[in-house]
C-alpha atoms as one frame of an Amber mdcrd trajectory, in Angstrom:
protein
  95.065  81.123 122.278  94.307  84.036 119.982  94.632  83.194 116.310  93.993
  84.880 112.965  93.751  83.002 109.672  93.437  84.902 106.395  92.342  83.367
 103.095  90.984  84.194  99.661  93.967  85.757  97.943  95.283  84.802  94.526
  96.386  85.952  91.109  93.884  88.190  89.377  93.943  90.402  86.307  93.510
  94.166  86.592  89.827  94.994  86.909  89.088  91.691  88.612  87.630  90.931
  92.022  88.497  88.924  95.114  86.925  88.313  98.484  89.263  87.979 101.436
  88.213  86.280 104.657  89.679  86.342 108.143  88.769  83.795 110.794  89.457
  84.911 114.358  89.507  82.614 117.354  90.483  82.667 121.004  89.089  86.104
 121.859  85.822  87.979 122.357  85.449  88.979 118.740  82.409  91.234 118.947
  84.003  93.700 121.370  86.824  94.656 119.053  87.275  96.807 116.003  88.778
  94.857 113.114  90.862  95.949 110.183  92.595  94.833 107.039  96.247  95.692
 106.504  98.337  95.433 103.351 102.090  94.974 102.981 103.383  95.655  99.505
 106.733  94.392  98.281 109.463  96.248 100.109 106.930  98.369 101.960 105.702
  98.626 105.511 102.451  97.067 106.568  99.676  99.664 106.482  96.084  99.796
 107.605  93.669 100.213 104.716  90.226  99.830 106.330  88.599  98.907 109.609
  85.130  98.240 110.948  83.548  98.618 114.350  79.898  99.596 114.040  80.622
 101.337 110.727  83.351 100.884 108.104  86.222 103.350 107.876  88.460 103.458
 104.784  91.855 104.804 105.757  93.392 104.415 102.306  91.604 106.752  99.916
  92.825 104.656  96.991  90.472 101.823  97.937  87.366 103.916  98.550  84.581
 102.892  96.230  86.394  99.676  95.285  86.772  97.762  98.575  84.103  96.918
 101.126  84.989  95.741 104.632  82.441  93.850 106.700  82.213  91.604 109.746
  80.061  88.738 110.977  80.086  88.627 114.771  78.166  85.334 114.836  80.922
  83.627 112.848  83.936  85.595 114.159  84.775  86.582 110.592  86.007  89.718
 108.861  85.747  90.156 105.096  87.209  92.398 102.434  85.390  92.527  99.109
  87.818  93.861  96.524  86.720  94.981  93.082  88.271  96.821  90.133  91.628
  95.618  91.356  94.748  97.460  90.238  98.415  96.430  90.192  98.999  98.839
  93.082  96.746  96.648  95.247  99.290  93.828  95.092 100.592  92.694  98.455
 100.067  90.415 101.407  96.837  91.186 103.251  96.430  90.654 106.972  93.623
  91.179 109.437  94.060  92.361 113.003  92.503  94.673 115.518  92.450  98.318
 114.444  93.371 101.076 114.335  96.111  99.644 116.560  97.052  96.018 115.964
  97.075  93.926 119.090  97.119  90.248 118.177  99.940  88.118 116.865  99.895
  88.374 113.098  98.621  85.539 110.978 100.354  84.405 107.803  98.320  86.708
 105.605  97.018  86.030 102.125  98.782  87.122  98.945  96.946  89.209  96.370
  98.745  89.541  93.053  97.135  91.827  90.487  98.852  91.272  87.182  98.086
  90.748  83.511
């Protein structure tokens, strides 16, 4: 059974940092392109970055502040977030990208607030 489990979110002050992790199981991880999605309050879920062989940052607002990476040996996807801003607040999910194809996990909440 395919499963995605996100972790690492929390409450952080503006300018702070977080590292999100996504554990994938039940599929051949290395053959897929993986992404991080964000759903802000009252907004649609949107793709912000994805990684196959190279990282692609779809959301220009995160360029230079977020780094997406993957570890095929561990079936993990990561999102290093720095210089966080209130606009980054939302629930973050991982899934295949640029089209999602696996049942969504519960996500992890990132709340950037002073």
